[in-house]
C-alpha positions as CSV (number, residue, x, y, z in Angstrom):
1,M,-4.3,13.2,92.7
2,H,-6.1,9.7,94.3
3,T,-6.0,8.2,90.7
4,L,-2.7,9.6,89.6
5,A,-0.3,8.0,92.1
6,P,-1.4,4.4,91.7
7,R,-1.2,4.7,87.8
8,L,2.2,6.3,88.0
9,A,3.5,3.5,90.2
10,V,2.1,1.1,87.9
11,A,3.6,2.6,84.8
12,T,7.0,3.1,86.6
13,N,6.8,-0.7,87.7
14,G,5.8,-1.7,84.2
15,A,8.7,0.3,82.4
16,A,11.3,-1.0,85.1
17,R,10.4,-4.5,84.4
18,H,10.4,-3.8,80.7
19,A,14.0,-2.3,80.8
20,A,15.1,-5.2,83.0
21,I,13.6,-7.9,80.9
22,C,14.4,-6.6,77.6
23,H,17.8,-5.1,78.2
24,A,19.3,-7.4,80.7
25,P,20.7,-10.9,80.0
26,I,19.2,-12.4,83.1
27,C,15.9,-14.6,83.3
28,H,12.6,-13.5,83.9
29,A,12.0,-14.0,87.5
30,S,15.3,-12.4,88.6
31,A,14.3,-9.6,86.1
32,Y,11.0,-9.3,87.9
33,H,12.8,-9.1,91.3
34,A,15.1,-6.5,89.9
35,A,12.4,-4.3,88.3
36,S,10.5,-4.7,91.9
37,A,13.8,-3.5,94.0
38,M,14.2,-0.5,91.4
39,T,10.6,1.0,92.0
40,A,10.6,0.0,95.9
41,T,14.2,2.0,96.5
42,A,13.4,4.7,94.1
43,A,10.3,7.0,93.9
44,P,10.6,8.8,90.7
45,G,7.4,10.7,90.9
46,I,7.7,11.9,94.5
47,G,10.2,14.9,93.5
48,A,7.2,16.3,90.9
49,V,4.5,15.8,93.7
50,V,6.8,17.5,95.9
51,A,7.4,20.5,93.6
52,I,3.6,20.8,92.7
53,V,2.8,20.8,96.4
54,V,5.5,23.6,97.0
55,I,4.1,25.6,93.9
56,I,0.3,25.4,95.3
57,L,1.4,26.6,98.7
58,V,3.5,29.5,97.4
59,T,0.5,30.3,95.0
60,T,-1.9,30.4,98.0
61,A,0.3,32.3,100.1
62,L,0.6,34.8,97.2
63,A,-3.1,35.1,96.9
64,K,-3.6,35.8,100.6
65,A,-1.0,38.6,100.4
66,A,-2.7,39.7,97.3
67,R,-6.0,40.0,99.2
68,S,-4.5,41.6,102.1
69,L,-3.0,44.2,99.8
70,A,-6.1,44.9,98.2
71,A,-7.9,45.4,101.4
72,L,-5.0,47.7,102.7
73,L,-5.3,49.7,99.5
74,S,-9.0,50.0,100.1
75,E,-8.8,51.4,103.4
76,L,-6.1,53.8,102.1
77,L,-8.4,55.2,99.2
78,R,-11.2,55.4,101.7
79,A,-9.1,57.5,104.0
80,A,-7.6,59.7,100.8
81,T,-11.2,60.2,100.0
82,A,-12.1,61.5,103.4
83,V,-9.2,63.7,103.4
84,M,-10.1,65.1,100.1
85,S,-13.3,65.7,100.9
86,V,-12.5,67.7,104.0
87,L,-9.9,69.6,102.1
88,L,-12.2,70.5,99.3
89,T,-15.0,71.5,101.8
90,T,-12.4,73.7,103.5
91,V,-11.1,75.4,100.3
92,I,-14.9,76.1,99.4
93,A,-15.4,77.7,102.8
94,I,-12.6,79.8,102.5
95,F,-13.5,80.9,98.9
96,L,-16.9,82.0,99.7
97,G,-15.5,83.8,103.1
98,I,-13.3,85.7,101.0
99,A,-16.0,86.4,98.4
100,F,-18.5,87.7,101.0
101,L,-15.7,89.8,102.9
102,V,-14.8,91.4,99.1
103,H,-18.5,92.3,98.7
């Protein structure tokens, strides 16, 4: 990001200067000032930077939510395992009790 912003500013300034010099019937000095004024008033890359930052923040929030959901599901599976273990033990105990009573 530290190398992208200065390069983007230089490229934008150069493109604006080129457009002002080549497509406007004015002298070079005023074209330079027009190009500088165009780049000073409008920051064309700021929208993209804001969009990237928003995407990164949303992705980070989704990753944190996914980790929390995974931890929650892990705890639910652990509880379900404990319940199934108790239930299976109870069913086996009842089955053995009935088997001993029948004989």
